[in-house]
C-alpha positions in Angstrom: 40.5 -58.7 35.7 44.1 -59.8 35.1 46.7 -57.2 34.6 47.4 -57.8 30.9 43.7 -57.4 30.0 43.5 -54.1 32.0 46.6 -52.7 30.2 45.0 -53.6 26.8 41.7 -51.8 27.6 43.6 -48.7 28.8 45.6 -48.6 25.5 42.3 -48.9 23.6 40.9 -45.7 25.0 43.4 -43.8 22.8 41.4 -44.8 19.7 38.0 -43.4 21.0 36.9 -40.1 19.4 34.5 -37.8 21.2 31.2 -36.9 19.7 31.6 -33.7 17.5 28.6 -31.9 19.2 29.9 -32.7 22.6 33.4 -31.6 21.7 32.2 -28.3 20.3 30.0 -27.6 23.3 32.8 -28.5 25.7 35.2 -26.3 23.8 32.9 -23.3 23.9 32.3 -23.8 27.6 36.0 -24.0 28.4 37.2 -21.2 26.2 34.1 -19.0 26.6 33.6 -18.9 22.9 30.3 -17.7 21.5 27.8 -20.2 20.1 27.8 -20.2 16.3 25.0 -18.0 14.9 22.2 -20.0 13.3 21.3 -19.2 9.7 17.6 -18.5 9.7 17.3 -19.8 6.2 18.5 -23.2 7.3 15.6 -23.4 9.8 13.0 -23.4 7.0 12.8 -26.5 5.0 12.1 -26.2 1.2 8.7 -27.5 1.9 7.8 -24.4 3.8 9.3 -21.9 1.3 6.0 -21.4 -0.5 4.2 -20.7 2.8 6.8 -18.1 3.7 6.3 -16.4 0.4 2.5 -16.4 0.9 2.9 -14.7 4.3 5.2 -12.1 2.8 2.8 -11.4 -0.1 -0.2 -11.1 2.3 1.8 -8.6 4.3 2.6 -6.5 1.3 -0.9 -6.5 0.0 -2.2 -5.6 3.4 0.1 -2.6 3.7 -0.7 -1.5 0.1 -4.4 -1.0 1.1 -3.4 2.3 2.7 -1.4 3.5 -0.3 -2.3 6.6 -2.2 -2.0 7.4 -5.9 1.7 8.2 -6.5 2.9 5.9 -3.7 5.2 2.9 -4.6 2.6 0.3 -3.4 -0.4 1.9 -5.1 -0.2 -0.4 -8.2 -0.5 -3.4 -5.9 -3.6 -1.8 -4.3 -5.1 -1.5 -7.8 -4.4 -5.2 -8.4 -6.3 -6.2 -5.3 -9.2 -4.0 -6.4 -9.3 -5.6 -9.8 -9.3 -9.0 -8.1 -12.3 -8.0 -6.0 -14.1 -6.7 -9.1 -13.6 -10.1 -10.8 -15.8 -11.7 -8.2 -18.6 -9.1 -8.2 -21.8 -10.2 -9.8 -23.4 -8.3 -12.7 -26.1 -6.8 -10.5 -23.5 -5.4 -8.1 -21.0 -4.0 -10.5 -22.6 -0.5 -10.5 -22.5 -0.3 -6.7 -18.9 -1.6 -6.6 -17.7 1.0 -9.2 -19.5 3.9 -7.4 -17.9 2.8 -4.1 -14.5 2.7 -5.8 -15.1 6.2 -7.2 -15.8 7.4 -3.6 -12.6 5.8 -2.5 -10.5 7.5 -5.2 -12.2 10.8 -4.2 -11.2 10.1 -0.6 -7.6 9.5 -1.8 -7.7 12.9 -3.5 -9.1 14.6 -0.4 -6.3 13.1 1.8 -3.6 14.2 -0.6 -5.1 17.7 -0.8 -5.4 18.0 3.0 -1.8 16.9 3.4 -0.7 19.3 0.6 1.2 16.5 -1.2 1.5 18.4 -4.4 3.7 15.8 -6.1 0.8 13.3 -5.9 -2.0 15.5 -7.1 -1.8 14.8 -10.8 -1.8 11.0 -10.1 -4.8 11.3 -7.8 -6.8 13.5 -10.2 -6.1 11.1 -13.0 -7.1 8.1 -11.0 -10.3 9.7 -9.8 -11.3 10.9 -13.3 -10.7 7.4 -14.8 -12.6 5.6 -12.0 -15.6 8.0 -12.2 -15.7 7.6 -16.0 -15.8 3.8 -15.5 -18.6 4.3 -12.9 -20.6 6.3 -15.5 -20.3 3.5 -18.0 -21.5 0.9 -15.4 -24.5 3.1 -14.6 -25.4 3.3 -18.3 -24.9 -0.5 -18.7 -27.0 -1.3 -15.7 -30.0 0.6 -17.2 -29.5 -0.4 -20.8 -32.0 -2.9 -22.2 -33.9 -2.9 -18.9 -37.7 -2.5 -18.6 -39.1 0.9 -17.7 -39.8 -0.3 -14.2 -36.4 -1.8 -13.7 -34.7 1.3 -15.1 -36.6 3.6 -12.7 -35.7 1.4 -9.8 -32.0 1.6 -10.7 -32.1 5.3 -11.4 -33.6 6.1 -8.0 -31.1 3.8 -6.3 -27.9 5.3 -7.8 -29.1 9.0 -7.9 -28.2 9.8 -4.3 -24.8 8.1 -4.6 -23.9 10.2 -7.7 -25.2 13.4 -6.0 -22.9 12.7 -3.0 -19.9 12.0 -5.2 -20.5 15.2 -7.2 -20.9 17.3 -4.1 -17.7 15.9 -2.5 -15.8 16.3 -5.7 -16.8 20.0 -5.9 -15.6 20.6 -2.3 -12.2 18.9 -2.9 -11.6 20.6 -6.2 -12.6 24.0 -4.7 -10.0 23.5 -1.9 -7.4 23.1 -4.6 -8.7 26.1 -6.6 -9.9 23.9 -9.4 -13.3 23.3 -11.1 -14.6 20.1 -12.5 -13.8 19.7 -16.2 -16.3 18.8 -18.9 -14.7 15.3 -18.9 -15.6 13.4 -15.8 -18.4 15.6 -14.5 -20.8 12.7 -14.5 -23.1 14.4 -17.0 -23.5 11.3 -19.1 -24.9 9.3 -16.2 -26.8 12.2 -14.7 -28.5 13.0 -18.0 -29.7 9.4 -18.4 -30.9 9.2 -14.8 -32.7 12.5 -15.0 -34.4 11.6 -18.2 -35.7 8.4 -16.6 -36.9 10.2 -13.5 -38.6 12.9 -15.5 -40.5 10.4 -17.6 -41.5 8.4 -14.6 -42.8 11.5 -12.8 -44.7 12.7 -16.0 -46.5 9.4 -16.1 -47.6 9.5 -12.5 -50.4 11.2 -10.7 -48.8 14.3 -9.1 -49.9 16.9 -6.6 -49.7 20.6 -7.4 -46.4 20.9 -5.5 -44.9 17.9 -7.4 -46.0 19.4 -10.8 -44.2 22.6 -9.9 -41.1 20.7 -8.9 -41.2 18.7 -12.1 -41.4 21.9 -14.2 -38.3 23.3 -12.5 -36.4 20.0 -13.0 -37.4 20.0 -16.7 -36.1 23.6 -17.0 -32.7 22.7 -15.6 -32.6 19.6 -17.8 -33.4 21.7 -21.0 -30.6 24.1 -20.0 -28.1 21.2 -19.7 -27.8 21.5 -16.0 -28.3 17.8 -15.3 -26.6 18.0 -11.9 -29.0 20.8 -10.8 -32.0 18.8 -12.1 -30.9 15.8 -10.1 -30.4 17.9 -7.0 -33.9 19.3 -7.3 -35.4 15.9 -7.7 -33.6 14.4 -4.7 -34.4 17.4 -2.4 -37.9 18.1 -3.7 -41.4 16.5 -3.4 -40.9 14.1 -6.3 -38.4 12.0 -4.4 -41.3 10.8 -2.2 -43.4 9.8 -5.2 
């Protein structure tokens, strides 16, 4: 290469600009400067924004499942329960509502055991409302059914109602309270006991079963539907 051409190429080097990324990296290495912090929001493209929101919502809904009445996330828990109820078939609505009543009762029990006085009124109200709804579902499940179908439903739900009533009595007793007239389950119990009494009366009974039936009828006539149901479930007629 001749000397004039070499001089011309050397002069041309002055116009070459380094790559910006290379320059920044070199500068940080020489000066010991910290690497610029990355903005996490720039990592996610707009196309992924919806997915991120979905993950966040699923996390919130998951945490809300442990919420108790009076907690900030409890309304979200109720939303998920209503969503579940929407997909429940007609034949399963009674079981679903009775299970939900048991869950509200368990919420009340947890609050009572933890002595969370500020949440008691919320828990009592939620349990009462849920149990009232369960009573309606029991009545609706029997309404317009044949005698055979009504008896089948009554025998199925009777143990669940008995268990709820017993647990409710224990929890309220621990709080120094008694079940009020509203929400005692008498509406559902009365209907169930009537069906069970009629079914037993139309069946062939042993002497022991006849004695048990007489006792159940006595409790029924006195308005003690819970006692009548208890006698039926623990006596000889339950094997009929």
